[in-house]
C-alpha positions as a Markdown table, in Angstrom:
| # | Residue | x | y | z |
|---|---|---|---|---|
| 1 | Unk | -58.0 | -80.5 | 50.5 |
| 2 | Unk | -58.8 | -78.5 | 53.5 |
| 3 | Unk | -61.8 | -76.3 | 53.3 |
| 4 | Unk | -62.0 | -72.8 | 54.9 |
| 5 | Unk | -65.3 | -71.1 | 54.0 |
| 6 | Unk | -66.0 | -69.1 | 57.2 |
| 7 | Unk | -64.6 | -66.1 | 58.9 |
| 8 | Unk | -62.5 | -67.4 | 61.8 |
| 9 | Unk | -61.4 | -65.9 | 65.1 |
| 10 | Unk | -58.0 | -65.3 | 63.5 |
| 11 | Unk | -59.7 | -63.3 | 60.7 |
| 12 | Unk | -61.6 | -61.2 | 63.3 |
| 13 | Unk | -58.3 | -60.5 | 65.1 |
| 14 | Unk | -56.8 | -59.4 | 61.8 |
| 15 | Unk | -59.6 | -57.0 | 61.2 |
| 16 | Unk | -59.2 | -55.5 | 64.7 |
| 17 | Unk | -55.5 | -55.1 | 64.0 |
| 18 | Unk | -56.3 | -53.4 | 60.7 |
| 19 | Unk | -58.6 | -51.0 | 62.5 |
| 20 | Unk | -55.7 | -50.0 | 64.8 |
| 21 | Unk | -53.5 | -49.5 | 61.8 |
| 22 | Unk | -56.1 | -47.4 | 60.0 |
| 23 | Unk | -56.4 | -45.1 | 63.1 |
| 24 | Unk | -52.6 | -44.9 | 63.4 |
| 25 | Unk | -52.3 | -43.8 | 59.8 |
| 26 | Unk | -55.2 | -41.3 | 60.2 |
| 27 | Unk | -53.6 | -39.6 | 63.2 |
| 28 | Unk | -50.0 | -39.7 | 61.9 |
| 29 | Unk | -48.6 | -36.1 | 61.9 |
| 30 | Unk | -47.8 | -34.6 | 58.6 |
| 31 | Unk | -45.6 | -31.6 | 57.8 |
| 32 | Unk | -46.1 | -29.5 | 54.7 |
| 33 | Unk | -44.1 | -26.5 | 53.5 |
| 34 | Unk | -45.6 | -24.0 | 51.0 |
| 35 | Unk | -43.2 | -21.6 | 49.3 |
| 36 | Unk | -44.8 | -18.7 | 47.4 |
| 37 | Unk | -43.4 | -16.4 | 44.8 |
| 38 | Unk | -44.6 | -12.9 | 45.5 |
| 39 | Unk | -45.4 | -12.5 | 41.7 |
| 40 | Unk | -47.6 | -15.6 | 41.6 |
| 41 | Unk | -51.2 | -15.0 | 40.5 |
| 42 | Unk | -53.4 | -14.1 | 43.4 |
| 43 | Unk | -56.1 | -16.6 | 42.5 |
| 44 | Unk | -53.6 | -19.5 | 42.4 |
| 45 | Unk | -52.1 | -18.5 | 45.8 |
| 46 | Unk | -55.6 | -18.3 | 47.3 |
| 47 | Unk | -56.5 | -21.7 | 45.9 |
| 48 | Unk | -53.4 | -23.3 | 47.4 |
| 49 | Unk | -54.1 | -21.6 | 50.7 |
| 50 | Unk | -57.6 | -22.8 | 50.9 |
| 51 | Unk | -56.7 | -26.4 | 49.9 |
| 52 | Unk | -54.1 | -26.8 | 52.6 |
| 53 | Unk | -56.1 | -26.0 | 55.7 |
| 54 | Unk | -55.5 | -28.9 | 58.0 |
| 55 | Unk | -58.3 | -30.5 | 60.0 |
| 56 | Unk | -56.1 | -32.1 | 62.7 |
| 57 | Unk | -54.0 | -30.4 | 65.3 |
| 58 | Unk | -51.1 | -32.9 | 64.8 |
| 59 | Unk | -50.4 | -31.5 | 61.3 |
| 60 | Unk | -48.1 | -28.6 | 60.4 |
| 61 | Unk | -48.4 | -26.3 | 57.4 |
| 62 | Unk | -45.8 | -23.5 | 57.1 |
| 63 | Unk | -45.8 | -20.8 | 54.4 |
| 64 | Unk | -42.6 | -19.0 | 53.3 |
| 65 | Unk | -41.9 | -16.4 | 50.6 |
| 66 | Unk | -39.7 | -17.7 | 47.8 |
| 67 | Unk | -37.2 | -14.9 | 48.3 |
| 68 | Unk | -36.5 | -15.9 | 51.9 |
| 69 | Unk | -37.2 | -19.6 | 52.0 |
| 70 | Unk | -33.9 | -20.5 | 53.5 |
| 71 | Unk | -31.7 | -23.5 | 52.9 |
| 72 | Unk | -33.5 | -26.7 | 51.9 |
| 73 | Unk | -33.7 | -29.5 | 54.3 |
| 74 | Unk | -35.3 | -32.9 | 54.5 |
| 75 | Unk | -37.6 | -32.3 | 57.6 |
| 76 | Unk | -40.8 | -31.9 | 55.6 |
| 77 | Unk | -43.1 | -34.6 | 54.2 |
| 78 | Unk | -44.0 | -32.6 | 51.1 |
| 79 | Unk | -43.1 | -29.2 | 49.7 |
| 80 | Unk | -45.3 | -27.1 | 47.4 |
| 81 | Unk | -43.7 | -24.2 | 45.5 |
| 82 | Unk | -46.0 | -21.7 | 43.8 |
| 83 | Unk | -44.2 | -20.2 | 40.9 |
| 84 | Unk | -44.5 | -16.7 | 39.5 |
| 85 | Unk | -44.5 | -15.7 | 35.8 |
| 86 | Unk | -41.0 | -17.1 | 35.5 |
| 87 | Unk | -40.6 | -20.5 | 37.0 |
| 88 | Unk | -36.8 | -20.7 | 37.0 |
| 89 | Unk | -36.3 | -19.6 | 40.6 |
| 90 | Unk | -39.2 | -21.8 | 41.9 |
| 91 | Unk | -37.7 | -24.8 | 40.0 |
| 92 | Unk | -34.3 | -24.3 | 41.5 |
| 93 | Unk | -35.8 | -24.2 | 45.0 |
| 94 | Unk | -37.8 | -27.3 | 44.3 |
| 95 | Unk | -34.7 | -29.1 | 43.1 |
| 96 | Unk | -32.9 | -28.2 | 46.3 |
| 97 | Unk | -35.6 | -29.9 | 48.4 |
| 98 | Unk | -35.7 | -32.9 | 46.0 |
| 99 | Unk | -32.0 | -33.4 | 46.6 |
| 100 | Unk | -32.8 | -33.7 | 50.3 |
| 101 | Unk | -35.2 | -36.5 | 49.5 |
| 102 | Unk | -38.4 | -34.5 | 49.8 |
| 103 | Unk | -41.2 | -34.9 | 47.1 |
| 104 | Unk | -41.8 | -31.4 | 45.7 |
| 105 | Unk | -44.2 | -29.9 | 43.2 |
| 106 | Unk | -44.0 | -26.6 | 41.3 |
| 107 | Unk | -47.4 | -25.0 | 40.7 |
| 108 | Unk | -47.2 | -23.3 | 37.3 |
| 109 | Unk | -49.8 | -22.0 | 34.9 |
| 110 | Unk | -48.9 | -24.7 | 32.4 |
| 111 | Unk | -46.7 | -27.7 | 32.6 |
| 112 | Unk | -44.8 | -26.3 | 29.6 |
| 113 | Unk | -43.6 | -23.4 | 31.8 |
| 114 | Unk | -41.6 | -25.9 | 33.9 |
| 115 | Unk | -38.2 | -26.8 | 32.6 |
| 116 | Unk | -36.3 | -29.4 | 34.7 |
| 117 | Unk | -32.6 | -29.0 | 35.1 |
| 118 | Unk | -29.9 | -31.6 | 34.5 |
| 119 | Unk | -30.7 | -33.7 | 37.5 |
| 120 | Unk | -29.9 | -37.3 | 38.6 |
| 121 | Unk | -32.9 | -39.6 | 37.8 |
| 122 | Unk | -33.6 | -40.1 | 41.5 |
| 123 | Unk | -33.8 | -36.4 | 42.1 |
| 124 | Unk | -35.8 | -35.6 | 39.0 |
| 125 | Unk | -38.4 | -38.2 | 40.0 |
| 126 | Unk | -39.1 | -36.1 | 43.2 |
| 127 | Unk | -39.9 | -32.9 | 41.3 |
| 128 | Unk | -43.3 | -32.6 | 39.6 |
| 129 | Unk | -44.9 | -29.7 | 37.8 |
| 130 | Unk | -48.6 | -29.1 | 38.7 |
| 131 | Unk | -50.6 | -27.2 | 36.2 |
| 132 | Unk | -52.9 | -24.4 | 37.5 |
| 133 | Unk | -54.8 | -23.4 | 34.4 |
| 134 | Unk | -57.9 | -23.0 | 36.5 |
| 135 | Unk | -59.0 | -23.5 | 40.1 |
| 136 | Unk | -60.6 | -26.8 | 39.4 |
| 137 | Unk | -57.6 | -28.1 | 37.4 |
| 138 | Unk | -55.3 | -27.0 | 40.2 |
| 139 | Unk | -57.3 | -28.9 | 42.8 |
| 140 | Unk | -57.5 | -32.0 | 40.7 |
| 141 | Unk | -53.8 | -32.0 | 39.7 |
| 142 | Unk | -52.6 | -31.1 | 43.2 |
| 143 | Unk | -54.7 | -33.8 | 44.9 |
| 144 | Unk | -53.5 | -36.4 | 42.5 |
| 145 | Unk | -49.9 | -35.5 | 43.2 |
| 146 | Unk | -50.4 | -35.8 | 46.9 |
| 147 | Unk | -52.0 | -39.2 | 46.5 |
| 148 | Unk | -49.1 | -40.4 | 44.2 |
| 149 | Unk | -46.2 | -39.2 | 46.4 |
| 150 | Unk | -47.4 | -39.3 | 50.0 |
| 151 | Unk | -46.8 | -43.0 | 50.3 |
| 152 | Unk | -47.6 | -44.4 | 53.8 |
| 153 | Unk | -48.9 | -41.0 | 54.8 |
| 154 | Unk | -51.5 | -40.7 | 52.0 |
| 155 | Unk | -54.3 | -41.5 | 54.5 |
| 156 | Unk | -53.0 | -38.9 | 56.9 |
| 157 | Unk | -52.9 | -36.3 | 54.2 |
| 158 | Unk | -56.4 | -37.2 | 53.0 |
| 159 | Unk | -57.7 | -37.0 | 56.6 |
| 160 | Unk | -56.2 | -33.6 | 57.0 |
| 161 | Unk | -57.0 | -32.1 | 53.6 |
| 162 | Unk | -60.4 | -33.0 | 52.2 |
| 163 | Unk | -59.6 | -31.9 | 48.7 |
| 164 | Unk | -57.2 | -34.8 | 48.2 |
| 165 | Unk | -59.5 | -37.5 | 49.6 |
| 166 | Unk | -61.0 | -38.7 | 46.4 |
| 167 | Unk | -57.7 | -39.8 | 44.6 |
| 168 | Unk | -56.4 | -41.3 | 47.8 |
| 169 | Unk | -59.6 | -43.4 | 48.3 |
| 170 | Unk | -59.6 | -44.3 | 44.6 |
| 171 | Unk | -56.1 | -45.7 | 44.9 |
| 172 | Unk | -57.0 | -47.7 | 48.0 |
| 173 | Unk | -60.0 | -49.1 | 46.2 |
| 174 | Unk | -58.1 | -50.0 | 43.1 |
| 175 | Unk | -55.4 | -51.9 | 45.0 |
| 176 | Unk | -57.9 | -53.8 | 47.2 |
| 177 | Unk | -60.1 | -54.7 | 44.1 |
| 178 | Unk | -57.1 | -56.0 | 42.2 |
| 179 | Unk | -56.0 | -58.1 | 45.2 |
| 180 | Unk | -59.4 | -59.6 | 45.6 |
| 181 | Unk | -59.6 | -60.3 | 41.9 |
| 182 | Unk | -56.3 | -62.2 | 42.2 |
| 183 | Unk | -57.6 | -64.1 | 45.2 |
| 184 | Unk | -60.7 | -65.2 | 43.2 |
| 185 | Unk | -58.6 | -66.3 | 40.3 |
| 186 | Unk | -56.2 | -68.5 | 42.5 |
| 187 | Unk | -58.3 | -71.1 | 44.5 |
| 188 | Unk | -55.5 | -72.5 | 46.6 |
| 189 | Unk | -57.7 | -73.7 | 49.4 |
| 190 | Unk | -61.3 | -74.4 | 48.3 |
| 191 | Unk | -63.7 | -71.9 | 49.8 |
| 192 | Unk | -60.9 | -69.8 | 51.3 |
| 193 | Unk | -61.5 | -66.9 | 48.9 |
| 194 | Unk | -64.7 | -65.7 | 50.8 |
| 195 | Unk | -63.0 | -65.0 | 54.2 |
| 196 | Unk | -59.9 | -63.6 | 52.5 |
| 197 | Unk | -61.9 | -61.2 | 50.4 |
| 198 | Unk | -64.2 | -60.3 | 53.2 |
| 199 | Unk | -61.3 | -59.4 | 55.5 |
| 200 | Unk | -59.6 | -57.3 | 52.8 |
| 201 | Unk | -62.9 | -55.5 | 52.2 |
| 202 | Unk | -63.3 | -54.8 | 55.9 |
| 203 | Unk | -59.7 | -53.4 | 55.9 |
| 204 | Unk | -60.6 | -51.2 | 52.9 |
| 205 | Unk | -63.8 | -49.9 | 54.7 |
| 206 | Unk | -61.7 | -48.9 | 57.7 |
| 207 | Unk | -59.1 | -47.2 | 55.6 |
| 208 | Unk | -61.8 | -45.3 | 53.7 |
| 209 | Unk | -63.2 | -44.1 | 57.1 |
| 210 | Unk | -59.7 | -43.0 | 58.2 |
| 211 | Unk | -59.0 | -41.2 | 54.9 |
| 212 | Unk | -62.3 | -39.3 | 55.3 |
| 213 | Unk | -61.0 | -38.0 | 58.7 |
| 214 | Unk | -63.3 | -40.3 | 60.8 |
| 215 | Unk | -61.9 | -41.7 | 63.9 |
| 216 | Unk | -61.6 | -45.5 | 63.7 |
| 217 | Unk | -63.0 | -46.9 | 66.9 |
| 218 | Unk | -66.0 | -49.0 | 68.1 |
| 219 | Unk | -68.4 | -46.9 | 66.0 |
| 220 | Unk | -66.9 | -48.7 | 63.0 |
| 221 | Unk | -68.2 | -52.1 | 64.1 |
| 222 | Unk | -71.4 | -51.5 | 62.0 |
| 223 | Unk | -69.2 | -50.9 | 58.9 |
| 224 | Unk | -67.4 | -54.2 | 59.4 |
| 225 | Unk | -70.6 | -56.1 | 60.0 |
| 226 | Unk | -72.1 | -54.6 | 56.8 |
| 227 | Unk | -69.0 | -55.8 | 54.9 |
| 228 | Unk | -69.4 | -59.3 | 56.3 |
| 229 | Unk | -73.1 | -59.4 | 55.3 |
| 230 | Unk | -72.2 | -58.1 | 51.8 |
| 231 | Unk | -69.5 | -60.8 | 51.5 |
| 232 | Unk | -72.2 | -63.5 | 52.0 |
| 233 | Unk | -74.2 | -61.9 | 49.3 |
| 234 | Unk | -71.2 | -61.8 | 46.9 |
| 235 | Unk | -70.5 | -65.4 | 47.5 |
| 236 | Unk | -74.1 | -66.3 | 46.7 |
| 237 | Unk | -73.9 | -64.3 | 43.5 |
| 238 | Unk | -70.7 | -66.0 | 42.5 |
| 239 | Unk | -72.2 | -69.4 | 43.0 |
| 240 | Unk | -75.2 | -68.5 | 41.0 |
| 241 | Unk | -73.1 | -67.1 | 38.1 |
| 242 | Unk | -70.9 | -70.2 | 38.2 |
| 243 | Unk | -73.9 | -72.4 | 37.6 |
| 244 | Unk | -75.5 | -70.1 | 34.9 |
| 245 | Unk | -72.5 | -69.0 | 32.8 |
| 246 | Unk | -70.3 | -71.2 | 30.7 |
| 247 | Unk | -67.2 | -69.7 | 32.1 |
| 248 | Unk | -64.3 | -71.1 | 34.3 |
| 249 | Unk | -65.0 | -70.8 | 38.0 |
| 250 | Unk | -61.9 | -68.8 | 38.6 |
| 251 | Unk | -63.0 | -66.2 | 36.1 |
| 252 | Unk | -66.4 | -65.7 | 37.7 |
| 253 | Unk | -65.0 | -65.5 | 41.2 |
| 254 | Unk | -62.3 | -63.1 | 40.1 |
| 255 | Unk | -64.9 | -60.8 | 38.5 |
| 256 | Unk | -67.2 | -60.9 | 41.5 |
| 257 | Unk | -64.3 | -60.3 | 43.8 |
| 258 | Unk | -63.3 | -57.2 | 41.9 |
| 259 | Unk | -66.9 | -55.8 | 41.5 |
| 260 | Unk | -67.8 | -56.7 | 45.1 |
| 261 | Unk | -64.9 | -54.8 | 46.4 |
| 262 | Unk | -65.7 | -51.7 | 44.3 |
| 263 | Unk | -69.3 | -51.9 | 45.5 |
| 264 | Unk | -68.3 | -52.2 | 49.1 |
| 265 | Unk | -66.0 | -49.2 | 48.7 |
| 266 | Unk | -68.9 | -47.1 | 47.2 |
| 267 | Unk | -71.1 | -47.8 | 50.2 |
| 268 | Unk | -68.3 | -47.0 | 52.6 |
| 269 | Unk | -67.7 | -43.8 | 50.8 |
| 270 | Unk | -71.4 | -42.7 | 51.2 |
| 271 | Unk | -71.4 | -43.7 | 54.8 |
| 272 | Unk | -68.4 | -41.6 | 55.6 |
| 273 | Unk | -69.7 | -38.6 | 53.8 |
| 274 | Unk | -73.0 | -37.9 | 55.6 |
| 275 | Unk | -73.6 | -34.6 | 53.8 |
| 276 | Unk | -73.5 | -36.4 | 50.4 |
| 277 | Unk | -77.0 | -37.8 | 50.5 |
| 278 | Unk | -78.5 | -34.6 | 51.8 |
| 279 | Unk | -76.7 | -32.7 | 49.1 |
| 280 | Unk | -78.1 | -35.0 | 46.4 |
| 281 | Unk | -81.6 | -34.7 | 47.8 |
| 282 | Unk | -81.3 | -31.0 | 47.9 |
| 283 | Unk | -80.3 | -30.9 | 44.3 |
| 284 | Unk | -83.1 | -33.1 | 43.3 |
| 285 | Unk | -85.6 | -30.9 | 45.1 |
| 286 | Unk | -84.1 | -27.8 | 43.4 |
| 287 | Unk | -84.3 | -29.5 | 40.0 |
| 288 | Unk | -87.9 | -30.4 | 40.5 |
| 289 | Unk | -88.7 | -26.8 | 41.5 |
| 290 | Unk | -86.9 | -25.4 | 38.4 |
| 291 | Unk | -88.6 | -27.9 | 36.1 |
| 292 | Unk | -92.0 | -26.9 | 37.5 |
| 293 | Unk | -91.3 | -23.2 | 37.0 |
| 294 | Unk | -90.2 | -23.8 | 33.4 |
| 295 | Unk | -93.3 | -25.8 | 32.6 |
| 296 | Unk | -95.7 | -23.4 | 34.3 |
| 297 | Unk | -94.2 | -20.1 | 33.2 |
| 298 | Unk | -93.0 | -21.2 | 29.8 |
| 299 | Unk | -96.4 | -22.5 | 28.6 |
| 300 | Unk | -99.0 | -20.4 | 30.5 |
| 301 | Unk | -101.7 | -20.9 | 28.0 |
| 302 | Unk | -101.1 | -24.6 | 27.6 |
| 303 | Unk | -100.8 | -25.7 | 31.2 |
| 304 | Unk | -103.9 | -25.8 | 33.3 |
| 305 | Unk | -104.0 | -24.8 | 36.9 |
| 306 | Unk | -104.3 | -28.4 | 38.0 |
| 307 | Unk | -101.3 | -29.4 | 35.9 |
| 308 | Unk | -99.2 | -26.8 | 37.7 |
| 309 | Unk | -99.7 | -28.5 | 41.1 |
| 310 | Unk | -96.8 | -30.4 | 42.6 |
| 311 | Unk | -96.9 | -32.7 | 45.6 |
| 312 | Unk | -95.3 | -31.1 | 48.6 |
| 313 | Unk | -93.6 | -34.4 | 49.3 |
| 314 | Unk | -91.5 | -33.8 | 46.2 |
| 315 | Unk | -90.3 | -30.4 | 47.4 |
| 316 | Unk | -89.7 | -31.3 | 51.1 |
| 317 | Unk | -88.9 | -28.3 | 53.2 |
| 318 | Unk | -89.0 | -26.0 | 50.1 |
| 319 | Unk | -92.8 | -26.5 | 50.0 |
| 320 | Unk | -93.1 | -25.1 | 53.5 |
| 321 | Unk | -91.9 | -21.7 | 52.3 |
| 322 | Unk | -94.6 | -21.6 | 49.5 |
| 323 | Unk | -98.0 | -20.1 | 50.1 |
| 324 | Unk | -101.1 | -22.2 | 49.9 |
| 325 | Unk | -104.5 | -20.9 | 48.8 |
| 326 | Unk | -107.0 | -20.4 | 51.5 |
| 327 | Unk | -109.0 | -23.5 | 52.0 |
| 328 | Unk | -106.7 | -25.6 | 49.8 |
| 329 | Unk | -106.0 | -28.7 | 51.9 |
| 330 | Unk | -105.1 | -31.0 | 49.1 |
| 331 | Unk | -101.4 | -31.2 | 50.1 |
| 332 | Unk | -100.3 | -29.5 | 46.9 |
| 333 | Unk | -98.8 | -26.1 | 46.1 |
| 334 | Unk | -99.6 | -24.1 | 42.9 |
| 335 | Unk | -96.8 | -22.8 | 40.7 |
| 336 | Unk | -97.7 | -19.5 | 38.9 |
| 337 | Unk | -100.7 | -17.4 | 38.9 |
| 338 | Unk | -104.3 | -18.6 | 38.4 |
């Protein structure tokens, strides 16, 4: 049987085409209509407003009052209706847009407040209640709704509205991981699973970049090269596990294909969120500082002066703001009084 164990020119061309497709999906215009009941809770209205601030000029977000929202039409990609204390009027407006083929959600305090009318199944499927019991719950539920119903424009919505990136990326990763697991389980051409999985992981990395609002251009070459290198490592791991474990080869390759895709996606996610690492480092420094304060000030009689010294390297820039004792050149700062 033919053997295909290397990435070919055709595979490279496929990745380049995938990059163009990712950029096209990122820059696709989106149109959103937000309809607000004047009696809706102020904190809910503000949360919806803050969520739907587009980051690309090609996107359109229009806000209308419920009382004068006009006749429903199918010109929007998505419609969000923020209901007041009584959701009946908001539900009727949402149903009107659903009849025009537009996916619509009704933001209510609780899903129990939403009562769907007697609608055809195809129309009822386009109307979704989104609970807003808290700001965090609203953000999570609203972002998941966008990821579920946006279809081919999911990446464009994620690129425009950062709050919905996580569920969109999660969906992309799940689909790619399951596909690679299936490739590993079906060895049609011996050795072909490596290039197929690698190409799919490269496509995933480009889609994740696009979903995070990053322009997909030549700067993404490093991402693709990293995916190729990781693919070689995954293949070596798979071969090692095949020899070490008393399991069928297809099972091992399927598991490695799934896990490798998830790992590749995790690295791509960190690369496309440059503030993430800095944020984690800042939290670690803050936690170290708080821990030192609690030890020093909570046990003044038990902790010696030397024990209350922390390396400046642990505190980074925070140490620069601290005061050193005259003549103390040890590279440490002292927490608490002498």
